[in-house]
N, C-alpha and C positions, 0 to 999 in steps of 0.2 A: 411292060407299061410304066414300070416304076423309073426305067432310064429316061422316060419323056418327062417326068416331074423335075422341076428346077430344084436343085439343092439349096436350102435355107441355110446360110453360114451361120455358125454360133455367135451369140452377143458377148460371149466371154473368150478371154485366153487364160490359159493356164501355164504359165512359164515355170519349168523347172526341169530335172532331169528325167529322160526317158530310159526305158530298158536297155538301149545300146549304149548309155553313158554320156550321151549328147544333151545339152541344154537347149531347150526350144519350148515352142507352145505344143502341150500335148493334146489339145483339142482341135489341132490344125485341121486335120483330116476328115473331122466328122461333120455331118450336118447338125442342126440346131437342137434336133430332139436327142439324138445321140450322145451328143457332147453335153446336155445337160444330165441325161443318165448317168454317164461316166463321172461327171463332176459330183454327183450325189453320191454314187458308190463309193467313190474315193472318200469323201466327207464322212459319210457313214463308218466306212472301215477305220479311218483315224479317230473317230469319237469312240471307238471300241477299244483302243487302246489304255493301258492300266492306269496312266496317269496323264490326264487331262488338264492343261494350264490354258488360261485365257487371259490375254492382255488388251485392255481396252484404253482408248483415250478420246481427245477431243472430237474426233470426227464421228464418235457414237452419239453426242449429243446435239449435232447441228440442226437436224429437223425438229428438235425439242425445244429450240430457242439457244441453244449454246452457240458460242462463237470460237473460231479457231484463233490462234494467238494474234495474228495481224489484226483481225476485225474486234478482238478484245481490248488491246492495246488502244485502238482510236476511240472506241465508246468510253473506255474507263478515262482516258485522259482529257477527252473532252468534257466529260461529266464533271472531274475534280476542277477541271479550269473554271468552271462557273458557280463553283461553291462560294458562298458568301465570305468564307474565312481564307480564301485563297488570295493571297497578296498579289498586287501589281507585278512585283518582281518574279513570284513564282509563276504567276500567268503567263507573263512573256516566255519565261523558261519552257513550259509546257508546249506553248505555241511553236515556239522554235524546234523543238522535237518533233511535233506534229508535221510541220513544214518540211524537215529535212530527212527524216527517217528514212526514206527509200533512196536516198543519194549514196552514190558509191562510197563505201568507206566508213558508212555510219553503221553502229553496231545493232544487231536486232533487238526487239524489246526485251528479252530475257537477259541479254547481256548487257544492255542499258541500264535496266532494273538493278542489276545484281551490283553495278559500282554505286548505285544511289543508296541501295541498302547497306552496303558496307561502309560507304560514307557517313551514313546517318549513325551507324553503331560507332564507328570511330570518334564521330563528335560529340555523341552524348554518352555514351558507357562511362560510368564513375570511375572503373579500373583503366580506362584508356589513358595513356601517356599523351595523346594529341590534344591540344586547345582548340584548333582549328584546321582548315583544309583550303586549298586554293584551285579555284576553277581555271581550267585553259582557256574558256570562253567567258568573258566577263559581261554584265554581271552575272553572277548565280545565286541562288538561294542560298540563304544563310542557314546555319546549323538547326536553328530553331524552325524554319520553314521547311528545311529538308526532312525532319523529323515528323512534322505534321504531315507532309506529302507521303511519306511512306505509310503512315499509319491509315490514311484515308484512302491509299489506292488498295490496301487490303480489304477494306470496307468495301469500295466501291465493287472489287473483284466478287466478293461475297454475294453483293446485290445482282451482278449479272449471272452468278452460278446458281443462285436458289431457283431452280427449274422445277415445275410441276409436271408431272406425267400425266398425260391425257389416257385415262382409263379406258380399257374396251368398253364401246357403246353395247348395251344390252341387245341391239339387233346384229352385232357382228356375226357372221357366219364362217368366216375364213380368215387365215394370217393377215391376209391383205388389208384387212379392215380394222384391225388393232394396232396399238403403240408398237413399234419394232423390238422395244426391250422386252415386251411380254412374249411376244413370237420367238424370241432368241433364247429366253430363259426357259420357256415351256419345252421348246426343241432340245436344249441343251440338257435339262435336268432329266430327260426320260430316258436316258441310257441306262442300262442295267446296274441295278444297287449293289450286285455284288463285285462290280468293278471298283476301281478307287474311285475316290469322290472329286468331285469338278472342284477346281482352284480358280477362282475369278480374281483377277488383280484390275485395279483400275488406278489411272493417272488424274481421272477428273474428281472435282471438289463437290460436283452436284450428287444429289441423291437419288437420280433416276432409278437407278438399279435397286436400291434399297425399296423405292415405292412399287416397282414392278415385282419384286420378291413377296412382298406384302399382298399385293393384289392376287396374286397366284398362289399364296399360302404355303410359299416355298420357306424351310426354315434355314438359317443359316447362322454360322459364327463370323464375327467380323473382329475379333480381337478383344472384345470388351466383354465384361461379367458384370451382371446385375441389370437392373430395369430402371428404376426411377433416377438413379445418377450412376449409370455405368462406368466403370473403371476400366481403363486398359489393362488387359492382363494376356498376354500372348500365349499363356498355356492352354487357353481354349482353343487352339488350333489342333492341340493333340486330341481333343474329344470327338465323339461321334454321337448320333442319336440312333436309338433302337426300339422297336416294339417291344413291350414285357412279353414273357412267354404264355400268359394267359389268354393274350390277343393274339399272337402268331403262332395258331396251332401248336401250342405246347411247347416252341421253342422261339429263342429270342431271334429276332430279325431285324434287320437295318432298316431305318425309316428311309422311303425312297425319293421324297423331295426335300434334299438338303444338299448345301454346298458351304464349301470355306471361302469367304470374301475379304479382299485386302485393299485398303485405299493407301497407294505407295505414297502420294502427296498430300495426305490428309483429307479434311472433308469440311463442309460447312456447318455440320452438326458437332464438330469437336470443340472442345474448351478446356481451358485450365482453370482447374481451382485448387489453389494452395500447393501449387506445384505437382497436381495431380491431373492426368490427362482423363476427361470425362467425356461421355459421349450423350447428347440429349438433342432430340430432333426438333428443331425449331419450328414455328408456326410459320411457313412458308408465303402465307397470304399478306404477310407486312409488307412484302417487295412485289406484289401483284400490281400495283400502280406504276412502280418503277420499271417493271417488265414491260409494261403495256405502252409506255410514255415513249414519246419520240425525243430524238437526241437533246432538242433544246429543253425538254421539261424533265428530263433525267436527274439534273443538276438539282432542280427544286424539289423532285421527289426525294432524292437521297438526303438532301439537308433535312427533310422532316423525320427521316426514320433513323440518321446516322449513329445517334447515341445509343440506340436499342440493337445494333448491328456488331456482331462478333467481326474479327478478322479471318481470313482464311489459313490453313495449317501451315503452308509453306508458300510463300510469295514466288511467283514463277519466273524465278532468276536462274541465271546460268551457273550460280554458286549452290545449285540444289544439292548437289555431293555431298559438300561439307555439311549442310544443314541435314542431311539424313543420317549423318553419324550419331546423332543423338537420339534419345528415347522419343517416340516409338518405332521413329523410322529404320533406325539400324535393325530392329527385330525383323520389321516388315520386309525389308530389303534382303536380309538373310534368308528369310523363308523363301522369298522369289527365287534366290539363288539355289536353293535346296530343292524346290520343286523343278527347276530346269535341270538339275542333275541328275534326278531319279531316272531310271531305266524305264523304257517303254514310254516315253513322252511324247504326247502331240501338243504343240504351241501353237495357238490360233492368236494371232495379231489383227486387231481391227480398229480402224481410225487413228492409227498412231503413224506418223511421218517419219520416224527414227530421227528426233531433233534432240532428244535427251541423250546426252553423251553417256551419262552413267547406264541409264538401261540399255542402250545399245551395246554398250561394252559387255553387260552382262548376256545379253542374247548371243553376240558374238563367241563369246566362251562358252555358252551352253551348246553352241554346234559342233563343239568338240566330242559331245556325248553322242556315241555310234548308235544310239537306239532313238535319237530325237528326230521327229519330223516336225517342221514349220510350215505354217500355210499364212501368208500375209495377204489381206484383202484391201485393195488398193484401187480405186475406181478409175483414175487418170492413166491411161496408158503411156503417156510420156513423164511420168512422174519419175523423179530421181530416186525413189524408194525402190523402183523395179531393177535400176542398173546394180544398186547397192546389194540387193539379194542376189542377183544373178552373180556377184563377184564373189559370193559367199561359196562358189562351188568348191573352191580349195580348202574350206573349212568343213564343209560338210555336204554331203550327196543328196541332202533331203529336205532342201529350203525350197518351198514353192511361193509363187505370186499370182493372186488370182485378181485380174483385173478386166475391164471392158475392152472389146475389141474396138479398133479404131473406127470401123464402121458405125459401131452402136453409139460410141462416144461423139461421132460427128453429127449423127441425127438428135441426139440429147444428151447434154452433157451430165454428169454426175447422176445418172440414172441406175446405171448397173453397176455391180459391185460394190456398192455402198453398203454400210453397215445397215441399213433399212432393208435393201434388195436383198442381202444375204440371210437376213434373219428372217424375211417372209417368204422368199422364192428358192433361196439356193439350198438352205439346209432342209433335210428331208422332214417331210409332215410326220407328226406322231399322233396317235391316238389320244394321247394326255390333252393335247391342245384343243381337238374336238370336244372332250369331254368338258373342259373349262368353258368353251364358248356356248355349249349347249347349258351348262348349269347358269351362265348369265342370262341367257334367254328365259330360263325357267324363274329365275330369281325375279325378272321383270313380269311375268304372269302373274306370280302370287303378290308382288307390289300393287299390280293394276286390279287384281281381285280384292284386296284387302281395303284399297281406297274405294272401290265400289260399293262394299258392305258397308264401310263407315258413313257414306253419303246417302 
């Protein structure tokens, strides 16, 4: 009778090397249920490797209000152009960029912004031997206008990236009902504490992962030491957390809910005090009105708070590599490279389109590690990322891409193999997440009971 039941095709493709050495879809011959079981079994096996490294980028923040680079550019430039201090000359320069940025031969936002950042530095630095510069297309902004523009763009990017995590509602009963960051971290952290610690790297400026870690009660080291005015101290990455012997049955035992966290491009909560890098989480409520405003009102809202806003750690320019050579980025990238070169490494890549050359070069170099397995999660089955990963077969035989099937993508785009879908549905469920959700419901009952008593 089973032969009469129509086969349900899988919603996913897992592109990678098969047992016979060829590269193709490992889930191709399976039905939907069997494909999911094989996929989850493979992920569970990879998560048991000694060294687990996770790289996340902009795609992980989209459903929480974050923007990919193209949308970030249009929003930031449109907002800056309507600020009161934006001159007519500079406004025309911005509008010209917005009107022509998608034309052939035009540089991408990162490349374009990198030219402006460099020009602003050349024109304003005291040690610069240049008194001025000349624009190819005239008129262009003056040195003073350009310096203002670069500073304000950093603040506008801060306002765009000051996202707030929607914490799990007290009634949530499954991973599908909570923020994907909560589901992802709770499943990630549940692996055996006797294995190596998780190393979570992100390219995002937002603090969504920090908010999720605190909501879950997960301890983490992020490269800073101290509390009130934490200072950057990369030596903390060499530390760990253990239960004392009197608690852990007479012997020291590792604390289970712990990971190392690295922000490779800086963060909205980093700032400099007397040439020292400090960490202090800002009150994100200051940008609530900006975040909820439509594009026409964003300039008005930014004008109100601009004096109180810091700039981001590194502007998203194509010269990131030169910027990362200075403290603290040299330390963070060195640690990223060290983790990728460690034996028995599983590299999980989420929300990253391989657009940062220096990051991509490190990944490609890491594929020379004979015991590294890489899984890239990419929702678009026609993404250039897939062809890029498939070309890595000459570098390493263990590069996999998880993507939506063409049928599933045609039915509903960007639903399968997204960060949200991976965190909630693809990663194997763990008991720890169920315990967390039960605790949330119990807390609600206690609050309801206390409220009833008070009244």
